[in-house]
C-alpha positions as CSV (number, residue, x, y, z in Angstrom):
1,M,-27.9,-37.6,16.2
2,A,-29.7,-34.3,17.2
3,A,-33.0,-34.9,18.9
4,D,-36.3,-34.0,17.4
5,R,-38.5,-32.6,20.2
6,S,-41.5,-32.1,18.0
7,Q,-44.6,-34.3,18.2
8,S,-43.8,-37.7,16.8
9,A,-44.5,-41.4,17.4
10,G,-47.6,-40.6,19.5
11,I,-45.6,-38.3,21.8
12,A,-47.4,-35.1,22.6
13,A,-45.4,-31.9,22.1
14,S,-44.8,-30.2,25.5
15,P,-45.6,-26.4,25.8
16,S,-43.3,-24.2,27.7
17,V,-44.0,-24.2,31.4
18,T,-43.0,-20.6,31.6
19,L,-45.6,-19.7,28.9
20,L,-48.3,-21.8,30.7
21,R,-47.5,-20.0,34.0
22,D,-47.8,-16.6,32.4
23,R,-51.1,-17.4,30.6
24,L,-52.6,-18.9,33.8
25,A,-51.6,-15.8,35.8
26,S,-53.0,-13.4,33.3
27,G,-56.3,-15.3,32.9
28,A,-55.7,-16.0,29.2
29,L,-55.9,-19.7,30.2
30,D,-58.1,-21.2,32.9
31,A,-56.7,-23.9,35.2
32,L,-59.7,-26.1,34.5
33,T,-59.2,-25.9,30.7
34,L,-55.5,-26.8,31.2
35,V,-56.2,-29.7,33.5
36,D,-58.9,-31.1,31.2
37,S,-56.4,-31.2,28.4
38,Y,-54.0,-33.3,30.5
39,I,-56.8,-35.5,31.8
40,A,-57.7,-36.3,28.2
41,R,-54.1,-37.2,27.4
42,I,-53.9,-39.5,30.4
43,E,-57.2,-41.2,29.5
44,A,-55.9,-41.8,26.0
45,R,-52.5,-43.1,26.9
46,E,-52.3,-44.4,30.4
47,A,-53.4,-48.0,29.5
48,E,-50.3,-48.3,27.4
49,V,-47.7,-46.2,29.3
50,G,-48.8,-47.0,32.9
51,A,-47.2,-43.9,34.5
52,W,-49.7,-43.4,37.3
53,A,-49.9,-45.1,40.7
54,W,-52.9,-43.0,41.8
55,F,-54.9,-40.6,39.7
56,D,-58.4,-39.1,40.3
57,P,-59.5,-36.7,37.5
58,E,-62.3,-35.2,39.6
59,F,-59.9,-34.3,42.4
60,A,-57.7,-32.6,39.8
61,R,-60.7,-30.7,38.4
62,A,-61.8,-29.6,41.8
63,Q,-58.4,-28.1,42.6
64,A,-58.5,-26.3,39.2
65,R,-62.0,-24.8,39.8
66,N,-60.9,-23.5,43.2
67,L,-57.8,-21.9,41.7
68,D,-59.8,-20.3,38.9
69,A,-62.2,-18.8,41.5
70,Y,-59.3,-17.6,43.5
71,R,-57.7,-15.8,40.5
72,R,-61.1,-14.1,39.8
73,S,-61.1,-12.8,43.3
74,G,-58.1,-10.6,42.5
75,R,-55.9,-11.8,45.3
76,P,-52.2,-12.4,44.8
77,L,-51.4,-15.6,43.0
78,G,-48.9,-18.3,43.8
79,R,-45.8,-18.7,41.6
80,L,-47.1,-22.1,40.3
81,H,-50.8,-21.0,40.0
82,G,-52.8,-23.6,38.1
83,L,-49.8,-25.7,37.0
84,P,-50.3,-29.5,37.4
85,V,-47.5,-31.3,39.1
86,A,-47.1,-35.1,39.4
87,L,-45.5,-36.7,42.5
88,K,-43.4,-39.8,42.6
89,D,-45.2,-42.3,44.9
90,V,-42.6,-42.1,47.6
91,I,-43.7,-38.6,48.5
92,D,-46.2,-38.4,51.3
93,T,-49.6,-36.7,50.4
94,A,-52.1,-36.2,53.2
95,K,-55.3,-38.3,52.6
96,I,-53.9,-39.5,49.3
97,P,-52.3,-43.0,49.0
98,T,-48.5,-43.2,49.1
99,E,-47.5,-46.8,48.6
100,N,-43.8,-46.6,47.8
101,G,-44.1,-49.1,45.0
102,C,-44.4,-51.9,47.6
103,V,-47.1,-54.3,48.5
104,R,-46.4,-53.8,52.2
105,D,-47.5,-50.2,51.9
106,A,-50.6,-50.9,49.8
107,D,-53.4,-48.5,50.8
108,R,-51.1,-46.5,53.0
109,I,-52.6,-43.0,53.5
110,P,-50.3,-40.5,55.2
111,L,-51.8,-37.9,57.6
112,R,-49.3,-35.2,56.7
113,D,-47.9,-33.7,53.5
114,A,-44.2,-33.9,52.7
115,F,-42.4,-30.6,52.7
116,V,-42.4,-30.3,48.9
117,V,-46.2,-30.9,48.8
118,E,-46.7,-28.1,51.3
119,R,-44.7,-25.8,49.1
120,L,-46.6,-26.8,46.0
121,K,-50.0,-26.1,47.6
122,K,-48.8,-22.8,49.0
123,E,-47.7,-21.7,45.5
124,G,-51.0,-22.7,43.8
125,A,-49.9,-25.9,42.1
126,I,-52.4,-28.6,41.3
127,I,-51.5,-32.1,42.7
128,M,-52.2,-34.1,39.6
129,G,-51.6,-37.5,41.1
130,K,-48.9,-40.0,42.1
131,T,-46.6,-41.5,39.6
132,V,-45.2,-45.1,39.5
133,T,-41.9,-45.8,41.3
134,T,-39.8,-48.9,41.3
135,E,-40.2,-51.0,44.4
136,L,-39.0,-48.8,47.4
137,A,-37.3,-46.5,44.8
138,F,-34.7,-49.1,44.0
139,M,-34.2,-51.2,40.9
140,H,-37.2,-53.7,40.8
141,P,-39.3,-52.2,38.0
142,G,-42.8,-51.0,38.2
143,K,-45.4,-51.2,35.4
144,T,-44.3,-48.1,33.4
145,A,-43.2,-48.4,29.8
146,N,-41.2,-45.9,27.7
147,P,-43.6,-43.6,25.8
148,H,-41.2,-43.5,22.8
149,N,-41.3,-47.3,22.5
150,L,-43.5,-49.4,24.8
151,A,-41.1,-52.3,24.6
152,H,-38.3,-50.4,26.2
153,T,-37.7,-49.4,29.8
154,P,-38.4,-45.8,31.0
155,G,-35.6,-46.2,33.5
156,G,-35.9,-46.0,37.2
157,S,-36.7,-45.4,39.9
158,S,-38.6,-42.2,39.1
159,Q,-40.0,-43.9,36.0
160,G,-43.6,-42.7,36.2
161,S,-42.6,-39.1,36.7
162,A,-40.3,-39.1,33.6
163,A,-42.7,-41.0,31.4
164,A,-45.7,-38.8,32.4
165,V,-43.8,-35.6,31.4
166,A,-42.4,-37.2,28.3
167,D,-45.9,-38.3,27.1
168,G,-47.5,-34.9,27.7
169,M,-49.6,-36.1,30.6
170,V,-48.4,-33.4,32.9
171,P,-46.0,-30.5,32.5
172,L,-44.0,-31.0,35.7
173,A,-43.1,-33.8,38.0
174,I,-41.1,-34.5,41.1
175,G,-38.8,-37.5,41.6
176,T,-35.9,-38.6,43.8
177,Q,-32.3,-39.8,43.1
178,T,-30.1,-42.0,45.2
179,G,-28.0,-43.4,42.3
180,G,-29.4,-42.3,38.9
181,S,-33.1,-42.1,39.4
182,I,-33.8,-38.7,37.9
183,I,-31.0,-38.3,35.3
184,R,-31.3,-41.7,33.7
185,P,-35.1,-41.9,33.2
186,A,-35.0,-38.3,31.9
187,S,-32.4,-39.5,29.4
188,F,-34.4,-42.6,28.4
189,C,-37.7,-40.7,28.1
190,G,-36.4,-37.6,26.4
191,V,-37.1,-34.9,28.9
192,T,-35.1,-32.5,31.2
193,G,-34.3,-34.0,34.6
194,Y,-32.6,-31.9,37.2
195,K,-30.9,-33.1,40.4
196,P,-29.9,-30.1,42.5
197,T,-27.1,-29.8,45.0
198,F,-27.5,-32.4,47.8
199,G,-29.6,-30.9,50.6
200,A,-31.1,-28.1,48.5
201,I,-34.7,-29.5,48.7
202,P,-35.9,-30.9,52.0
203,R,-36.8,-34.6,52.2
204,R,-39.2,-34.6,55.1
205,G,-42.1,-36.9,54.3
206,I,-40.2,-38.8,51.6
207,L,-39.2,-42.4,51.8
208,A,-35.6,-42.7,53.2
209,Q,-33.4,-45.2,51.3
210,S,-30.0,-43.7,51.9
211,P,-30.1,-40.3,53.6
212,T,-26.4,-39.7,52.8
213,L,-27.3,-39.8,49.1
214,D,-31.1,-39.2,48.7
215,T,-31.9,-36.1,46.7
216,V,-35.2,-34.6,45.5
217,G,-35.3,-33.4,41.9
218,V,-37.7,-32.5,39.1
219,F,-38.7,-33.2,35.5
220,A,-39.9,-30.7,32.8
221,S,-39.7,-30.3,29.0
222,D,-36.8,-27.8,29.3
223,P,-34.3,-26.4,31.8
224,A,-36.4,-23.2,32.4
225,G,-39.4,-25.3,33.4
226,A,-37.3,-27.4,35.7
227,A,-35.8,-24.3,37.2
228,L,-39.2,-22.7,37.9
229,L,-40.4,-25.7,39.9
230,A,-37.1,-26.5,41.7
231,E,-36.5,-22.9,42.9
232,I,-39.8,-23.0,44.7
233,L,-38.9,-26.3,46.4
234,F,-35.5,-25.1,47.7
235,G,-35.5,-24.4,51.4
236,D,-34.4,-25.2,54.9
237,D,-36.3,-27.7,57.1
238,P,-35.3,-28.4,60.8
239,E,-36.5,-32.0,60.2
240,D,-33.9,-32.6,57.5
241,S,-30.4,-32.1,58.8
242,A,-29.0,-32.1,55.2
243,T,-30.6,-28.7,54.6
244,A,-29.3,-25.3,55.7
245,L,-30.7,-21.8,56.0
246,Q,-29.3,-19.9,53.0
247,P,-30.6,-17.7,50.2
248,T,-32.4,-19.4,47.4
249,P,-30.7,-19.2,44.1
250,A,-32.6,-17.5,41.3
251,L,-32.8,-20.6,39.1
252,H,-35.6,-19.5,36.8
253,T,-34.1,-16.0,36.2
254,A,-30.8,-17.6,35.4
255,A,-32.4,-20.1,32.9
256,L,-34.1,-17.2,31.1
257,S,-30.9,-15.1,31.0
258,K,-28.3,-14.8,28.3
259,P,-24.7,-15.6,29.4
260,P,-22.3,-12.7,29.1
261,I,-20.0,-14.9,27.0
262,A,-20.7,-18.3,25.5
263,P,-20.1,-21.1,28.0
264,V,-17.2,-23.6,27.9
265,F,-17.7,-27.3,28.5
266,G,-15.3,-29.8,29.9
267,F,-16.0,-33.2,28.2
268,V,-15.5,-36.0,30.6
269,K,-15.4,-39.8,29.9
270,P,-16.6,-41.0,33.3
271,P,-15.6,-44.4,34.8
272,G,-17.5,-47.1,32.9
273,W,-17.0,-45.3,29.5
274,D,-16.2,-48.7,28.0
275,T,-19.8,-49.8,28.7
276,A,-21.3,-47.0,26.7
277,D,-23.2,-47.8,23.5
278,Q,-21.3,-47.0,20.3
279,Q,-24.1,-44.7,19.3
280,M,-23.7,-42.7,22.5
281,R,-19.9,-42.4,21.9
282,S,-20.3,-41.3,18.3
283,A,-23.0,-38.8,19.3
284,F,-20.7,-37.2,21.8
285,D,-17.8,-37.1,19.4
286,E,-20.1,-35.1,17.0
287,L,-21.4,-32.9,19.8
288,V,-17.9,-32.0,21.0
289,D,-16.8,-31.3,17.5
290,A,-19.8,-29.1,16.8
291,L,-19.1,-27.0,20.0
292,G,-15.6,-26.3,18.6
293,D,-13.5,-24.1,20.9
294,Q,-16.3,-24.2,23.5
295,A,-15.5,-27.8,24.5
296,F,-12.4,-29.7,25.4
297,E,-11.7,-33.1,26.8
298,M,-10.9,-33.2,30.5
299,P,-9.7,-36.4,32.2
300,L,-10.9,-37.4,35.6
301,P,-8.2,-38.2,38.2
302,A,-7.7,-41.9,39.0
303,I,-9.4,-41.5,42.4
304,F,-12.7,-41.4,40.7
305,N,-12.4,-45.0,39.5
306,D,-13.4,-46.3,42.9
307,A,-16.3,-44.0,43.3
308,A,-19.1,-46.4,42.1
309,E,-18.1,-49.1,44.6
310,Q,-17.9,-46.5,47.5
311,R,-21.3,-45.1,46.6
312,K,-22.8,-48.6,46.6
313,K,-21.4,-49.3,50.1
314,I,-23.1,-46.3,51.5
315,N,-26.3,-46.9,49.6
316,F,-26.6,-50.6,50.5
317,A,-25.5,-50.2,54.1
318,E,-28.1,-47.5,54.7
319,M,-30.8,-49.5,52.8
320,A,-30.1,-52.4,55.2
321,Y,-31.0,-50.2,58.1
322,H,-33.9,-48.2,56.7
323,Y,-35.5,-51.1,54.8
324,Y,-35.1,-53.7,57.6
325,P,-38.9,-53.6,58.4
326,Y,-39.6,-54.5,54.7
327,A,-37.1,-57.3,54.6
328,R,-38.5,-58.6,58.0
329,D,-42.1,-58.5,57.0
330,M,-42.1,-59.3,53.3
331,G,-39.6,-62.1,52.9
332,D,-39.6,-63.5,49.4
333,S,-42.3,-61.2,48.3
334,L,-39.8,-58.4,48.2
335,G,-38.1,-58.2,44.8
336,Q,-34.9,-60.2,44.4
337,V,-32.8,-57.2,43.4
338,T,-33.9,-55.4,46.5
339,R,-33.3,-58.3,48.8
340,D,-29.8,-58.8,47.3
341,A,-28.9,-55.2,47.9
342,I,-30.1,-55.3,51.6
343,A,-28.2,-58.5,52.1
344,E,-25.0,-56.9,50.7
345,G,-25.6,-53.9,52.9
346,N,-25.8,-56.1,56.0
347,A,-22.3,-57.4,55.2
348,V,-20.6,-53.9,54.9
349,P,-18.2,-53.5,57.8
350,A,-18.5,-50.2,59.7
351,R,-14.9,-49.2,58.9
352,D,-15.7,-49.6,55.1
353,Y,-18.9,-47.6,55.4
354,L,-17.3,-44.8,57.3
355,S,-14.4,-44.7,54.9
356,A,-16.8,-44.5,51.9
357,C,-18.6,-41.6,53.6
358,D,-15.3,-39.7,53.5
359,M,-14.9,-40.2,49.8
360,P,-17.0,-37.2,48.6
361,K,-14.6,-34.7,50.3
362,L,-11.7,-36.0,48.2
363,L,-13.7,-36.2,45.0
364,N,-15.1,-32.7,45.4
365,A,-11.7,-31.2,46.0
366,A,-10.7,-32.5,42.6
367,L,-13.9,-31.4,41.0
368,D,-13.8,-27.9,42.3
369,E,-10.4,-27.5,40.7
370,M,-11.5,-29.0,37.4
371,L,-14.6,-26.7,37.3
372,T,-12.5,-23.6,37.5
373,R,-11.6,-24.4,33.8
374,C,-15.1,-24.7,32.5
375,D,-18.7,-23.7,33.1
376,A,-19.9,-27.3,33.4
377,I,-18.8,-30.8,32.9
378,L,-20.3,-32.4,29.8
379,C,-20.9,-36.2,29.8
380,P,-23.5,-38.8,28.9
381,A,-26.7,-39.1,31.1
382,A,-26.8,-42.9,30.4
383,T,-24.8,-45.5,28.6
384,G,-27.1,-45.3,25.6
385,P,-30.8,-45.3,24.6
386,A,-33.3,-47.1,26.8
387,P,-32.7,-50.9,26.8
388,N,-35.2,-53.2,25.3
389,G,-37.4,-54.9,27.9
390,L,-39.2,-53.9,31.1
391,E,-37.4,-56.2,33.4
392,T,-34.5,-53.7,33.8
393,T,-34.2,-50.0,34.6
394,G,-30.8,-49.5,32.9
395,D,-27.3,-48.9,34.2
396,P,-26.7,-45.9,36.5
397,I,-22.9,-46.0,36.1
398,F,-22.9,-42.4,34.6
399,N,-25.1,-41.0,37.4
400,G,-24.0,-42.4,40.8
401,L,-20.7,-40.6,40.8
402,W,-22.4,-37.2,40.8
403,T,-24.9,-38.3,43.4
404,L,-22.0,-39.4,45.7
405,C,-20.4,-36.0,45.2
406,G,-23.7,-34.1,45.8
407,T,-23.1,-31.9,42.8
408,P,-26.0,-30.5,40.8
409,C,-26.6,-32.1,37.4
410,I,-29.1,-31.9,34.6
411,T,-30.2,-34.1,31.6
412,L,-30.9,-32.4,28.3
413,P,-32.8,-34.3,25.6
414,M,-30.5,-33.5,22.7
415,L,-29.6,-36.7,21.0
416,T,-31.5,-39.5,19.3
417,S,-30.5,-43.1,18.5
418,E,-30.8,-44.7,15.1
419,E,-34.0,-46.4,16.4
420,G,-35.5,-43.1,17.3
421,L,-35.0,-43.3,21.1
422,P,-33.8,-40.3,23.1
423,M,-30.3,-40.1,24.5
424,G,-29.6,-37.5,27.1
425,V,-26.6,-35.1,27.5
426,Q,-25.7,-34.5,31.2
427,L,-24.2,-31.3,32.6
428,V,-22.6,-31.2,36.0
429,A,-21.6,-28.1,38.1
430,A,-19.8,-27.5,41.4
431,R,-21.9,-27.8,44.6
432,D,-24.2,-24.8,45.2
433,N,-23.6,-23.6,41.6
434,D,-27.1,-24.5,40.6
435,A,-28.0,-21.1,39.1
436,R,-24.9,-21.2,36.9
437,L,-25.8,-24.7,35.8
438,M,-29.3,-23.6,34.8
439,L,-27.8,-20.6,32.8
440,T,-25.4,-23.0,31.0
441,A,-28.0,-25.7,30.5
442,Q,-30.6,-23.5,28.9
443,W,-27.9,-22.0,26.6
444,L,-26.9,-25.5,25.4
445,F,-30.6,-26.5,25.0
446,N,-31.2,-23.5,22.8
447,W,-28.0,-24.0,20.9
448,A,-29.1,-27.6,20.1
449,D,-32.4,-26.2,18.8
450,G,-30.6,-23.7,16.6
451,A,-32.0,-20.8,18.6
452,E,-30.2,-17.5,18.6
453,Q,-27.9,-17.1,21.5
């Protein structure tokens, strides 16, 4: 069940983002040469995969030429100098369309960049384009197919971001998660997806679906690449009350470090385990056995059994408020699954909503105690491989719990189904323990590859 991350089935092998960064900084690789290689991949595969909502190759080349000239000037380089990054099409980009996967916002062009876009530009990244999102970042699918098998879903809602990285169209991408929109598509597409602690990355300029839950995250080929990008996006923004002024964790350094002792994993069968594909269950049995004394099964307290329903109440009630203009203006042209969620949110009593908002305090009290016994919780990133068909984005049952708790989590592409589709391993850490999560995740990623620890 171990994953083969080498080039196969038309999927391009992904180079290390850390290596690309170093070669760009030294001048061993020009930004234009790198961008041209990704443009060629997009032109060869986009008609089939459909990962991009907006892409202008000449705009990407122009940024690369400017960055190459800047490097030749001898001035200090940004930490992402010359690295192309794709943005989920719910992230505002000044003078570039941001359409939120929705016909109401067709041809919408923001005047101001989102916080994360400002950071990318400051650090010398190349804005490669906008990737497909499901309608309003919910569950009505966009056009994207799974690069590993075009008949299967790539997941949602950050489907274009996950698929673009998986297919070798771009080394890095940004997405968002309110339920399972980073972790699940990363699992289905066979890449690393990282959702940091809630509030770590400011959301100013990003479509608000459920501000109590909405979290910005990233996609890369490995944990170190995800750490490099995410660390630069961490920050405090007075326009986002979920953020706070605090030191930024050294995520990339942690990912490149060797743990002083081998980490220990607490294997959890989350609520909904009975819905998991038998292949996923068997793969986790093999994984836990292979880890030996470094893994043990750890039951979740009964209070976690109601978490999915409580998360849904928060999500849908806040959707009903924030998406009211869409429901008002679009009527039946809004996807049925989106309309149903808004209608359900309208029916949530205030007392039930407020009670649900108290739930994370109770859950995290239990998690904090559990995580004193291990370095990270080990569990599936999805119920199985990507489902057949493009009319669904898959079940987020193994993701929403951690989004509700606001804990950092990461998908590792470590397992493969009998049909050759990826299946992700999910690691979860305590809130604000993002650096420890990266250290542990990179160790497990290397262990799965047979690398020396």
